[in-house]
TINUKOL-37043 format. One record per residue (C-alpha): x, y, z; residue in three letters. Coordinates in Angstrom, 1 decimal, decimal comma. Example, Ala and Ser with C-alpha at 12.3 -4.5 7.8 and 13.67 -1.06 7.14 Angstrom:
# residues 2
px  py  pz  rest
12,3  -4,5  7,8  ALA
13,7  -1,1  7,1  SER
# end
This chain:
# residues 699
px  py  pz  rest
-0,2  -0,1  0,1  UNK
1,2  3,5  -0,9  UNK
0,2  6,3  1,5  UNK
-0,2  9,7  0,2  UNK
0,4  12,1  3,2  UNK
-1,0  15,6  3,1  UNK
1,4  18,6  3,4  UNK
0,6  19,1  7,3  UNK
1,2  15,5  8,1  UNK
4,5  15,6  6,2  UNK
5,6  18,6  8,1  UNK
5,0  16,6  11,2  UNK
6,9  13,7  10,0  UNK
9,8  15,9  9,4  UNK
9,7  17,4  12,5  UNK
9,3  14,3  14,3  UNK
12,4  12,6  12,4  UNK
14,7  15,7  13,4  UNK
13,6  15,5  17,0  UNK
13,4  12,1  17,8  UNK
15,4  11,0  20,7  UNK
15,2  8,0  23,4  UNK
12,7  8,8  26,1  UNK
14,2  9,7  29,2  UNK
12,9  8,4  32,6  UNK
11,5  10,6  35,1  UNK
13,7  10,5  38,1  UNK
12,1  10,1  41,8  UNK
11,7  13,3  43,6  UNK
11,5  15,6  40,5  UNK
8,9  18,3  40,6  UNK
5,3  17,1  40,3  UNK
4,8  20,0  37,5  UNK
7,1  17,9  35,3  UNK
5,3  16,3  32,4  UNK
4,8  12,5  32,0  UNK
8,1  11,1  30,5  UNK
8,4  7,6  29,6  UNK
11,2  5,3  31,2  UNK
13,3  3,4  28,4  UNK
11,5  0,3  27,0  UNK
13,0  -2,7  28,8  UNK
12,1  -5,0  26,0  UNK
11,5  -5,0  22,4  UNK
7,9  -5,5  22,9  UNK
7,4  -2,6  25,4  UNK
7,5  0,6  24,0  UNK
7,3  2,9  27,0  UNK
6,4  2,5  30,8  UNK
4,8  5,2  32,9  UNK
4,6  5,4  36,7  UNK
1,9  7,0  38,7  UNK
4,1  9,9  39,7  UNK
4,6  10,7  36,0  UNK
1,1  11,9  36,2  UNK
0,7  13,8  39,5  UNK
0,8  17,3  37,9  UNK
-2,8  16,1  36,8  UNK
-4,1  14,9  40,0  UNK
-5,7  11,9  38,6  UNK
-8,4  10,1  40,6  UNK
-8,7  7,2  38,1  UNK
-6,7  5,0  35,9  UNK
-8,7  6,7  33,0  UNK
-7,4  10,0  34,0  UNK
-3,9  8,7  33,6  UNK
-4,6  6,9  30,5  UNK
-5,9  10,0  28,8  UNK
-2,8  11,8  29,6  UNK
-0,3  9,0  28,0  UNK
1,5  11,2  25,3  UNK
0,5  10,5  21,7  UNK
-2,1  7,9  22,6  UNK
-5,8  7,8  22,3  UNK
-8,3  5,3  23,5  UNK
-10,1  3,2  20,8  UNK
-13,2  1,8  22,6  UNK
-14,1  -0,5  19,8  UNK
-16,0  -0,6  16,6  UNK
-19,0  -2,7  17,3  UNK
-17,2  -5,6  15,9  UNK
-19,2  -9,1  15,6  UNK
-19,1  -11,0  18,9  UNK
-16,2  -11,0  21,0  UNK
-13,7  -12,1  18,1  UNK
-10,4  -10,7  17,7  UNK
-9,8  -7,5  20,1  UNK
-11,1  -4,1  18,6  UNK
-9,9  -2,1  21,5  UNK
-6,3  -0,7  22,4  UNK
-6,3  -0,9  26,1  UNK
-5,8  -4,0  28,2  UNK
-5,9  -4,4  32,1  UNK
-3,3  -6,5  33,4  UNK
-2,5  -7,7  30,2  UNK
-6,1  -9,1  29,7  UNK
-8,8  -8,3  27,4  UNK
-12,1  -6,7  28,9  UNK
-15,0  -9,1  28,4  UNK
-17,4  -6,5  27,8  UNK
-19,2  -4,1  25,0  UNK
-20,8  -1,3  26,3  UNK
-19,1  -2,1  29,9  UNK
-15,6  -1,7  28,0  UNK
-12,4  -0,2  28,6  UNK
-13,4  3,1  29,1  UNK
-15,7  2,1  31,9  UNK
-13,3  -0,4  33,5  UNK
-10,6  2,3  33,7  UNK
-12,9  4,9  35,1  UNK
-13,8  2,4  38,0  UNK
-10,1  1,7  38,7  UNK
-8,7  4,3  41,4  UNK
-5,6  5,9  40,8  UNK
-4,2  4,6  43,9  UNK
-4,5  1,0  42,6  UNK
-2,6  1,8  39,5  UNK
1,0  0,1  39,4  UNK
2,0  1,4  35,9  UNK
0,8  1,9  32,5  UNK
3,0  0,4  29,5  UNK
2,7  1,1  25,9  UNK
3,7  -2,4  24,1  UNK
3,5  -3,9  20,7  UNK
0,2  -5,1  19,8  UNK
1,4  -7,8  17,5  UNK
3,7  -9,1  20,4  UNK
0,8  -10,2  22,6  UNK
-1,0  -13,4  22,8  UNK
-4,1  -11,8  21,9  UNK
-5,5  -11,8  18,2  UNK
-6,4  -8,4  16,6  UNK
-3,9  -6,1  18,5  UNK
-1,6  -4,1  16,3  UNK
0,4  -0,9  16,8  UNK
0,6  0,6  20,3  UNK
-1,7  -0,8  22,9  UNK
-1,7  0,7  26,4  UNK
-1,6  -2,2  29,4  UNK
-2,7  -0,7  32,8  UNK
-0,9  -2,8  35,5  UNK
-3,2  -2,7  38,8  UNK
-2,4  -3,9  42,3  UNK
-5,1  -3,6  44,9  UNK
-3,8  -1,3  47,8  UNK
-5,6  -3,9  50,4  UNK
-8,4  -1,2  51,6  UNK
-11,5  0,1  50,2  UNK
-10,9  3,4  48,1  UNK
-13,4  5,5  46,1  UNK
-13,7  8,4  44,1  UNK
-16,6  10,9  43,2  UNK
-17,4  13,5  40,4  UNK
-20,1  15,9  40,2  UNK
-20,5  17,9  37,2  UNK
-23,4  20,6  36,9  UNK
-23,8  22,7  33,8  UNK
-25,9  25,7  32,6  UNK
-26,3  27,1  29,3  UNK
-26,7  30,8  28,5  UNK
-30,4  30,4  27,2  UNK
-32,8  27,9  26,2  UNK
-32,2  24,9  28,3  UNK
-32,7  23,7  32,0  UNK
-29,7  23,4  34,2  UNK
-28,0  20,0  34,3  UNK
-27,9  19,1  38,0  UNK
-27,7  15,6  38,1  UNK
-24,5  14,7  36,3  UNK
-22,0  12,9  38,4  UNK
-20,5  9,4  39,6  UNK
-19,2  7,4  42,6  UNK
-16,8  5,0  42,4  UNK
-15,5  2,2  44,9  UNK
-12,6  -0,3  44,6  UNK
-10,8  -2,9  46,9  UNK
-9,6  -6,3  47,2  UNK
-6,5  -8,2  48,6  UNK
-3,6  -10,0  47,8  UNK
-5,4  -12,3  45,2  UNK
-8,4  -10,4  44,3  UNK
-9,6  -7,1  43,2  UNK
-13,3  -5,6  42,7  UNK
-14,7  -2,3  41,5  UNK
-18,2  -0,9  41,7  UNK
-19,6  2,2  40,2  UNK
-22,7  4,4  40,1  UNK
-22,8  6,9  37,2  UNK
-25,4  9,1  35,7  UNK
-24,5  10,4  32,4  UNK
-26,8  13,6  32,2  UNK
-27,2  16,3  29,4  UNK
-29,4  19,2  28,9  UNK
-29,0  20,6  25,5  UNK
-31,0  22,7  22,9  UNK
-30,9  25,2  20,1  UNK
-33,0  27,8  18,5  UNK
-33,0  29,6  15,4  UNK
-34,6  30,4  11,9  UNK
-35,2  27,6  9,1  UNK
-35,8  28,9  5,7  UNK
-37,8  26,9  3,1  UNK
-37,6  27,2  -0,8  UNK
-39,4  25,8  -3,4  UNK
-38,1  23,9  -6,7  UNK
-37,1  27,2  -8,3  UNK
-35,3  28,6  -5,1  UNK
-38,0  31,2  -4,2  UNK
-38,4  31,7  -0,4  UNK
-41,7  30,1  0,6  UNK
-42,0  29,6  4,4  UNK
-40,0  30,7  7,3  UNK
-40,0  28,6  10,7  UNK
-38,9  29,9  14,1  UNK
-37,9  26,8  15,8  UNK
-36,6  25,8  19,5  UNK
-35,6  22,3  20,4  UNK
-34,6  20,6  23,6  UNK
-32,6  17,4  24,1  UNK
-32,9  16,1  27,5  UNK
-31,0  12,5  28,3  UNK
-29,9  10,8  31,6  UNK
-28,2  7,5  31,3  UNK
-28,2  5,8  34,8  UNK
-25,7  3,1  35,2  UNK
-24,5  0,5  37,8  UNK
-21,3  -1,2  36,8  UNK
-18,8  -3,7  38,3  UNK
-16,1  -6,2  38,2  UNK
-14,3  -8,7  40,1  UNK
-11,1  -10,5  39,5  UNK
-9,4  -13,2  41,3  UNK
-6,0  -15,0  40,9  UNK
-5,8  -18,2  42,5  UNK
-2,3  -20,0  43,8  UNK
-2,0  -22,2  41,0  UNK
-2,3  -19,4  38,2  UNK
-6,1  -19,7  37,4  UNK
-7,6  -16,2  36,8  UNK
-11,6  -15,4  37,0  UNK
-12,8  -12,2  35,8  UNK
-16,7  -11,1  36,1  UNK
-17,9  -8,1  34,8  UNK
-21,4  -6,5  35,0  UNK
-23,7  -3,5  34,0  UNK
-27,4  -2,4  34,3  UNK
-28,3  0,7  32,7  UNK
-31,3  3,0  32,3  UNK
-31,5  5,5  29,3  UNK
-34,0  8,3  29,3  UNK
-34,3  10,5  26,3  UNK
-36,7  13,6  25,7  UNK
-36,8  15,7  22,8  UNK
-39,3  18,5  22,1  UNK
-39,2  21,1  19,1  UNK
-41,7  23,6  18,7  UNK
-41,8  25,5  15,2  UNK
-43,7  28,7  14,6  UNK
-44,3  28,9  10,6  UNK
-45,3  31,7  8,5  UNK
-44,9  32,5  4,8  UNK
-42,7  35,6  4,3  UNK
-44,1  39,0  5,2  UNK
-47,2  37,2  6,9  UNK
-47,8  36,6  10,5  UNK
-47,6  33,1  12,1  UNK
-50,2  30,9  10,7  UNK
-49,3  27,5  12,2  UNK
-47,2  25,9  15,1  UNK
-45,7  22,5  14,9  UNK
-44,8  20,4  17,8  UNK
-42,6  17,6  17,8  UNK
-41,7  15,1  20,6  UNK
-39,6  11,9  21,0  UNK
-39,1  9,7  23,8  UNK
-37,4  6,7  24,7  UNK
-37,0  4,7  28,1  UNK
-34,5  2,1  27,6  UNK
-33,3  -0,8  29,9  UNK
-30,4  -2,7  29,3  UNK
-28,0  -5,1  31,2  UNK
-24,7  -6,8  30,4  UNK
-22,9  -9,7  31,9  UNK
-19,5  -11,0  31,1  UNK
-17,3  -13,9  32,9  UNK
-14,0  -15,4  31,8  UNK
-12,0  -18,2  33,5  UNK
-8,5  -19,1  32,4  UNK
-6,5  -22,2  33,7  UNK
-3,8  -24,6  32,8  UNK
-5,1  -27,6  30,6  UNK
-2,3  -30,0  29,0  UNK
0,6  -28,3  27,5  UNK
-1,1  -24,7  27,4  UNK
-4,0  -22,5  28,9  UNK
-7,7  -22,7  28,2  UNK
-9,8  -19,5  28,6  UNK
-13,7  -19,9  28,6  UNK
-15,6  -16,8  28,1  UNK
-19,3  -15,9  28,5  UNK
-21,1  -12,8  27,7  UNK
-24,8  -11,9  27,5  UNK
-26,7  -8,3  26,9  UNK
-30,2  -7,6  26,7  UNK
-32,0  -4,3  25,8  UNK
-35,6  -3,4  25,9  UNK
-36,2  0,2  24,2  UNK
-40,0  1,6  24,2  UNK
-39,6  4,6  21,7  UNK
-42,2  7,3  20,6  UNK
-42,3  10,0  17,8  UNK
-45,3  12,3  17,6  UNK
-46,0  15,3  15,3  UNK
-48,9  17,7  15,8  UNK
-49,4  20,9  13,7  UNK
-52,1  23,2  14,9  UNK
-53,5  26,2  13,0  UNK
-53,9  29,9  14,3  UNK
-57,0  30,3  12,0  UNK
-58,6  27,2  13,6  UNK
-59,2  23,7  12,2  UNK
-58,5  20,3  12,7  UNK
-54,8  19,6  13,9  UNK
-52,6  17,5  11,5  UNK
-49,9  14,9  12,6  UNK
-49,0  11,4  13,1  UNK
-48,0  9,3  15,9  UNK
-45,0  6,5  15,6  UNK
-44,8  3,8  18,5  UNK
-42,2  1,2  18,5  UNK
-41,1  -1,4  21,1  UNK
-37,6  -3,1  20,6  UNK
-36,1  -6,0  22,4  UNK
-33,0  -7,1  21,3  UNK
-30,1  -9,5  22,9  UNK
-26,8  -11,1  22,1  UNK
-25,3  -14,3  23,8  UNK
-21,7  -15,4  23,2  UNK
-19,7  -18,4  24,5  UNK
-16,1  -18,5  23,3  UNK
-13,0  -20,6  24,2  UNK
-9,4  -19,8  23,6  UNK
-6,6  -22,5  24,0  UNK
-3,0  -21,0  24,0  UNK
-0,1  -23,1  23,9  UNK
3,9  -22,5  22,9  UNK
4,7  -23,8  19,4  UNK
7,0  -23,2  16,5  UNK
9,1  -20,7  18,7  UNK
6,2  -18,8  19,3  UNK
2,5  -18,7  20,8  UNK
-0,7  -20,4  19,1  UNK
-4,1  -19,5  20,2  UNK
-7,1  -21,6  18,9  UNK
-10,4  -19,9  19,3  UNK
-14,2  -21,2  18,7  UNK
-16,9  -18,8  19,2  UNK
-20,8  -19,4  19,1  UNK
-23,0  -16,5  18,9  UNK
-26,9  -15,9  19,1  UNK
-28,4  -12,7  18,4  UNK
-32,0  -11,4  17,9  UNK
-34,1  -8,2  17,5  UNK
-37,9  -8,3  17,8  UNK
-39,7  -5,0  17,0  UNK
-43,3  -4,2  17,3  UNK
-44,5  -1,0  15,8  UNK
-47,5  1,1  15,1  UNK
-48,3  4,1  13,0  UNK
-51,2  6,4  13,5  UNK
-52,2  9,4  11,3  UNK
-54,6  12,3  12,1  UNK
-57,8  12,2  9,8  UNK
-59,5  15,4  8,3  UNK
-61,2  15,7  11,6  UNK
-58,1  15,7  13,6  UNK
-58,4  11,9  15,2  UNK
-55,4  9,7  15,1  UNK
-56,3  6,6  12,9  UNK
-54,3  3,5  12,2  UNK
-52,3  3,7  9,1  UNK
-50,4  0,6  7,3  UNK
-46,7  0,3  7,5  UNK
-46,0  -3,2  6,2  UNK
-43,0  -4,8  7,8  UNK
-42,6  -2,5  10,7  UNK
-43,3  -5,6  13,1  UNK
-40,8  -8,2  12,9  UNK
-38,0  -10,3  14,3  UNK
-34,4  -10,9  13,1  UNK
-32,3  -14,0  14,4  UNK
-28,6  -14,6  13,8  UNK
-26,8  -17,8  14,8  UNK
-23,2  -17,9  14,2  UNK
-20,0  -20,2  14,9  UNK
-16,5  -18,7  14,3  UNK
-13,1  -20,2  14,5  UNK
-9,7  -19,5  14,2  UNK
-5,9  -19,9  14,9  UNK
-3,7  -17,3  15,7  UNK
0,1  -17,5  15,8  UNK
2,6  -14,9  17,0  UNK
6,1  -14,7  17,5  UNK
9,5  -12,8  17,6  UNK
11,2  -13,0  14,1  UNK
14,2  -10,8  15,8  UNK
14,8  -9,1  18,9  UNK
13,0  -5,8  17,4  UNK
10,4  -7,7  15,0  UNK
7,2  -9,0  16,0  UNK
4,9  -11,1  13,7  UNK
1,5  -12,3  14,1  UNK
-0,8  -14,2  11,7  UNK
-4,3  -15,4  11,8  UNK
-6,6  -17,4  9,8  UNK
-10,1  -18,7  10,4  UNK
-13,8  -18,4  9,1  UNK
-17,3  -17,8  10,2  UNK
-20,8  -19,8  9,4  UNK
-24,0  -17,8  10,0  UNK
-27,6  -18,5  9,8  UNK
-29,8  -15,2  9,3  UNK
-33,5  -15,4  9,5  UNK
-36,2  -12,8  9,4  UNK
-39,9  -13,9  10,4  UNK
-42,3  -11,8  8,7  UNK
-44,3  -12,4  5,7  UNK
-41,2  -11,3  3,4  UNK
-38,7  -12,7  5,6  UNK
-36,1  -15,3  4,4  UNK
-33,6  -17,7  5,9  UNK
-30,1  -17,7  4,4  UNK
-26,6  -19,1  5,5  UNK
-23,2  -17,8  5,1  UNK
-19,8  -18,8  5,0  UNK
-17,1  -16,1  5,3  UNK
-13,3  -16,5  5,5  UNK
-11,4  -14,1  7,7  UNK
-7,7  -13,5  8,9  UNK
-4,9  -11,1  9,2  UNK
-1,0  -10,6  9,2  UNK
0,4  -8,0  11,4  UNK
4,1  -6,9  12,0  UNK
5,5  -4,5  14,7  UNK
8,9  -3,2  14,1  UNK
11,0  -1,4  16,6  UNK
13,4  0,5  14,1  UNK
15,2  2,3  16,9  UNK
14,6  3,0  20,7  UNK
12,5  5,9  19,5  UNK
10,6  5,0  16,5  UNK
8,1  1,6  16,2  UNK
6,5  1,0  12,8  UNK
3,2  -1,6  12,7  UNK
1,7  -2,7  9,8  UNK
-1,4  -4,8  9,3  UNK
-3,5  -6,5  6,6  UNK
-6,8  -8,1  7,4  UNK
-9,9  -9,5  6,0  UNK
-13,0  -8,5  8,0  UNK
-16,6  -9,3  8,0  UNK
-18,9  -6,5  9,3  UNK
-22,0  -6,6  11,5  UNK
-25,2  -5,9  10,3  UNK
-27,5  -3,3  11,9  UNK
-30,6  -5,4  12,5  UNK
-33,0  -2,5  12,5  UNK
-32,0  -1,9  8,8  UNK
-34,1  -5,2  7,9  UNK
-37,2  -3,8  9,7  UNK
-39,7  -0,8  7,9  UNK
-39,5  2,4  10,0  UNK
-40,4  6,0  9,7  UNK
-39,0  9,4  10,7  UNK
-41,8  12,0  11,3  UNK
-39,5  14,8  11,8  UNK
-38,2  14,6  8,2  UNK
-41,1  12,7  6,7  UNK
-39,1  9,8  5,5  UNK
-39,8  6,1  5,3  UNK
-37,7  3,1  4,9  UNK
-39,4  0,0  3,8  UNK
-38,5  -3,5  4,8  UNK
-35,4  -5,3  3,2  UNK
-35,0  -8,8  3,9  UNK
-32,1  -9,3  1,4  UNK
-29,3  -7,5  3,5  UNK
-25,9  -9,3  3,9  UNK
-22,9  -8,5  5,9  UNK
-20,2  -6,4  4,6  UNK
-16,8  -7,8  4,0  UNK
-13,5  -5,9  3,5  UNK
-9,9  -5,9  3,3  UNK
-8,4  -3,4  5,6  UNK
-4,7  -2,3  5,3  UNK
-3,1  -0,2  8,2  UNK
0,4  1,4  8,5  UNK
1,1  3,2  11,9  UNK
4,4  5,1  12,7  UNK
4,9  6,1  16,3  UNK
8,0  8,4  17,5  UNK
8,9  8,9  21,2  UNK
10,3  12,7  21,2  UNK
11,9  12,3  24,8  UNK
11,3  15,2  26,7  UNK
9,3  17,0  23,8  UNK
6,5  14,5  23,7  UNK
5,0  11,9  21,3  UNK
3,9  11,5  17,6  UNK
1,9  8,9  16,2  UNK
0,6  8,9  12,3  UNK
-1,4  6,0  10,9  UNK
-2,8  5,5  7,4  UNK
-5,4  3,1  6,3  UNK
-7,0  1,7  3,2  UNK
-10,5  -0,3  3,2  UNK
-11,8  -2,0  0,2  UNK
-15,4  -3,0  1,2  UNK
-17,8  -5,4  -0,6  UNK
-21,5  -5,5  -0,3  UNK
-21,4  -2,1  1,6  UNK
-24,7  -0,9  3,3  UNK
-26,1  2,4  1,7  UNK
-29,6  3,8  0,7  UNK
-31,0  1,5  -2,2  UNK
-34,3  1,2  -4,4  UNK
-36,2  -1,6  -3,2  UNK
-37,9  -3,9  -5,7  UNK
-41,7  -3,4  -5,4  UNK
-41,4  0,3  -4,4  UNK
-39,7  2,5  -1,6  UNK
-36,2  2,7  -0,5  UNK
-34,2  1,2  2,7  UNK
-30,6  0,5  3,6  UNK
-29,4  -2,1  1,5  UNK
-26,0  -3,7  -0,4  UNK
-24,0  -1,8  -2,9  UNK
-21,3  -3,9  -4,8  UNK
-18,4  -2,1  -3,4  UNK
-16,7  1,0  -1,8  UNK
-13,4  2,3  -0,8  UNK
-12,2  4,2  2,3  UNK
-8,7  5,5  3,1  UNK
-7,4  8,2  5,4  UNK
-4,6  9,4  7,6  UNK
-4,8  9,7  11,6  UNK
-2,3  11,5  13,5  UNK
-2,0  12,1  17,3  UNK
0,7  14,5  18,7  UNK
1,5  15,4  22,4  UNK
4,1  18,5  22,6  UNK
5,5  19,4  25,9  UNK
7,5  22,5  26,9  UNK
9,7  21,1  29,7  UNK
12,4  20,0  27,0  UNK
12,5  23,7  25,9  UNK
13,2  25,0  29,5  UNK
9,6  26,1  30,0  UNK
8,0  24,0  32,6  UNK
4,3  23,1  32,8  UNK
2,6  23,5  29,4  UNK
1,2  20,6  27,1  UNK
-0,5  20,7  23,6  UNK
-2,3  17,7  22,4  UNK
-3,3  17,7  18,8  UNK
-5,3  15,2  16,8  UNK
-6,1  15,7  13,0  UNK
-7,9  13,1  11,0  UNK
-8,5  13,1  7,3  UNK
-10,4  10,4  5,1  UNK
-12,3  10,1  1,8  UNK
-14,4  7,2  0,3  UNK
-15,9  6,2  -2,9  UNK
-19,1  4,5  -3,7  UNK
-21,1  4,3  -6,9  UNK
-24,5  6,0  -6,5  UNK
-27,4  3,5  -7,2  UNK
-29,6  5,8  -8,8  UNK
-27,5  8,2  -10,8  UNK
-24,4  5,9  -11,5  UNK
-21,7  8,6  -10,5  UNK
-19,1  8,2  -7,9  UNK
-19,5  10,0  -4,7  UNK
-18,7  9,8  -1,0  UNK
-20,2  7,3  1,1  UNK
-23,1  8,7  2,7  UNK
-22,5  10,4  6,2  UNK
-18,5  9,7  6,0  UNK
-16,5  11,6  8,5  UNK
-14,2  13,6  5,9  UNK
-12,0  15,8  8,5  UNK
-11,6  16,5  12,2  UNK
-9,1  18,5  14,2  UNK
-8,7  18,9  17,8  UNK
-6,2  21,0  19,8  UNK
-6,1  20,8  23,6  UNK
-3,7  23,3  25,6  UNK
-3,0  23,0  29,4  UNK
-0,6  24,8  31,6  UNK
0,3  23,7  35,1  UNK
1,8  26,6  37,2  UNK
4,9  25,2  38,6  UNK
5,0  25,0  42,5  UNK
1,1  25,7  42,7  UNK
-2,1  23,8  42,5  UNK
-3,3  26,1  39,7  UNK
-4,1  24,9  36,1  UNK
-5,7  26,5  33,1  UNK
-6,1  25,9  29,4  UNK
-8,6  25,3  26,9  UNK
-9,4  23,3  23,8  UNK
-11,0  23,7  20,2  UNK
-12,2  21,3  17,7  UNK
-13,7  21,1  14,2  UNK
-15,1  18,4  11,9  UNK
-16,3  18,4  8,3  UNK
-19,0  15,7  7,4  UNK
-20,0  14,2  4,2  UNK
-23,7  14,5  2,9  UNK
-26,1  12,1  3,6  UNK
-27,8  10,7  0,3  UNK
-31,1  9,1  0,2  UNK
-33,0  8,2  -3,3  UNK
-35,0  11,4  -3,1  UNK
-32,9  13,6  -0,7  UNK
-29,6  15,0  0,0  UNK
-28,8  16,6  3,4  UNK
-25,8  17,9  5,2  UNK
-25,3  18,3  9,1  UNK
-22,4  20,6  9,5  UNK
-21,9  22,9  12,4  UNK
-20,1  26,1  11,8  UNK
-16,4  26,5  12,7  UNK
-15,3  26,0  15,3  UNK
-16,2  24,9  19,0  UNK
-13,8  26,2  21,7  UNK
-13,7  26,2  25,3  UNK
-11,3  27,3  28,3  UNK
-11,0  26,0  31,8  UNK
-9,2  27,1  35,4  UNK
-8,7  24,6  38,2  UNK
-7,5  24,1  41,3  UNK
-6,1  20,7  42,2  UNK
-6,1  20,7  46,1  UNK
-9,1  22,5  47,6  UNK
-9,7  20,6  50,7  UNK
-8,3  17,6  48,9  UNK
-10,6  18,1  45,8  UNK
-10,0  19,1  42,3  UNK
-12,3  22,2  41,2  UNK
-12,6  23,2  37,7  UNK
-14,6  26,0  36,0  UNK
-15,1  25,6  32,3  UNK
-16,7  28,0  29,6  UNK
-17,7  26,4  26,3  UNK
-18,7  27,6  22,8  UNK
-16,5  30,7  22,9  UNK
-16,5  31,1  19,2  UNK
-20,4  30,9  19,2  UNK
-20,4  28,1  17,2  UNK
-24,1  27,0  15,5  UNK
-25,8  24,0  14,4  UNK
-26,3  23,9  10,6  UNK
-28,7  21,4  8,6  UNK
-29,7  21,7  5,1  UNK
-31,7  19,4  2,8  UNK
-33,0  19,1  -0,8  UNK
-35,9  17,0  -1,3  UNK
-36,5  15,9  -4,9  UNK
-39,4  14,8  -6,9  UNK
-37,1  13,1  -9,2  UNK
-33,4  13,2  -8,1  UNK
-32,1  11,4  -11,3  UNK
-33,8  14,2  -13,5  UNK
-32,7  17,0  -11,0  UNK
-36,3  18,0  -10,3  UNK
-36,5  19,6  -7,1  UNK
-39,6  19,5  -4,7  UNK
-38,4  21,9  -1,9  UNK
-35,2  22,7  0,0  UNK
-34,7  23,8  3,8  UNK
-31,8  25,6  5,4  UNK
-31,3  25,8  9,3  UNK
-29,2  27,9  11,3  UNK
-29,6  27,5  15,1  UNK
-27,4  29,0  18,0  UNK
-27,0  27,0  21,2  UNK
-25,4  29,6  23,4  UNK
-22,3  29,7  26,0  UNK
-22,2  26,6  28,2  UNK
-21,0  27,0  31,7  UNK
-19,8  24,0  33,8  UNK
-18,1  23,5  37,1  UNK
-16,4  20,1  37,7  UNK
-15,9  18,7  41,7  UNK
-13,6  15,7  41,8  UNK
-12,4  13,7  44,8  UNK
-11,1  10,8  46,4  UNK
-11,8  8,8  49,7  UNK
# end
């Protein structure tokens, strides 16, 4: 694969190459304001090691606080891969994967007290006995302090207008254990009170302004969760891990739209309301023990979710008359059950892992659509295929071999396949079976003490969204997707190349490139018999560059300043099923940029800083519509904090300093192939300044 670097990335590469020096260990007793600086890698498989004192300047309360400050590293939470299969995150705890999905690495690290962290290691993914890991992987090594410790966070927030105060966002976590066991428990509410307001303009097919809409929206969410973990290591080396989480998600959206023709008073008011009251739980367990010449690991996982959802639109008229509108009600039950075994043994000068996994998934939906008649009374309306059930049974098997080809070169190979049966229960349902080969090859090369290269080529089978099989409506945008029983899983070849430089006291830089060739990509397609829905197109291609850099001022003689930069660029190509032209894949993320600045004032408990970010998105394309959700440039915030107010960290933040606005536009066609426009809309909404106060402490 040939990667074409953009000019900005090329500049970063040149700077890194000129500055790259071996990382130096932070000496005991140095000023706490000094930035984290990795100690020399003790082995070819370990790139850098960080101790808790390396992060003292940030006053961390949890392992997650430390992980987020590792120079040049960003946590990858997972991409929703099928089953458990190969690892799809870049975080381990004590060298082991976390047997969870929504209760994954971020949640696990959040529950671990900073007091229980022994060290953090950046290691070569291909050197581990865990399939799917390539490039730099963070291993968080913990050890129980022998007593119960805790941490808490509280984060109220208020916007300058339009939304109620956020008063119930916070968490409390406990951790404990002994010489052979560790446990964590956390109660958390992820709460948001968001909103925006502004004018939406409506134009007819000729571009003439036909309507104005003065709109105000509110989006209120609360995600309340109780999660925990338990680990026990026996004297004979057997290891038991248990994880669990139960969660409630409560969502309320309201929008009021006062509408009029240009130059005329308001003649109608439209009210939109969406609600969801979701309950879910997740349980994971694994047990590892010696068996014959190797070790056997047995893994079990189960997740269930119930999601009642409503969507209602009502339009009333100032001149009287019956209201117009619709009501869509849906109740979705879904579950996933996984049993997996992994057997690891020494073979061929390396490690061999044989894995077998069985999975059962289902989604069952019951939906109803009511439409108001001429008298304004809700009446049942037909929506074929909106109540249905989709089931998948799957078995996956594979062999993964890893070994060192040289002291500084690690190889990992994997080959396998999966067999699946996919069925839909409705009148248009089908039962189909699939055989899909899978595998990968990965290399990690330690070129020098300061430079690591990693490459990977992989055959991937994608995970279908079962909701795409079942008919649905969006009352807000007046969209309808019919049922499509012919969906098949995507398959792709993925090629990745990563370079990571340690710049010593100046920081760290990681640049990676990727290319993905996809077969049977899911996009919006016409359905035989009429209508449109998500379906498969023959092929698509994605490629791009991702970069993360941490720059530290201490190496320049100015203590306490840190810059974290992340820039991602991607593009794609797919052939439009209606026009036949090549375009971006619908909704692709094209570009994003984030810059975080922090300065810890030496010899004090004070720090200040800020961040800014911007992203560019591709258009969403339907057969009869093209839309774009693109915020204005850019979002920026600032903070000031004190790290020791009665042992707590207090932080004040102000967000949206550049007055970023939410912008949305769409064009609806009577015939997109002929370019005949029915109408278009342009929305520009402000959401004000955001004031947040954070309180963090330990006990």
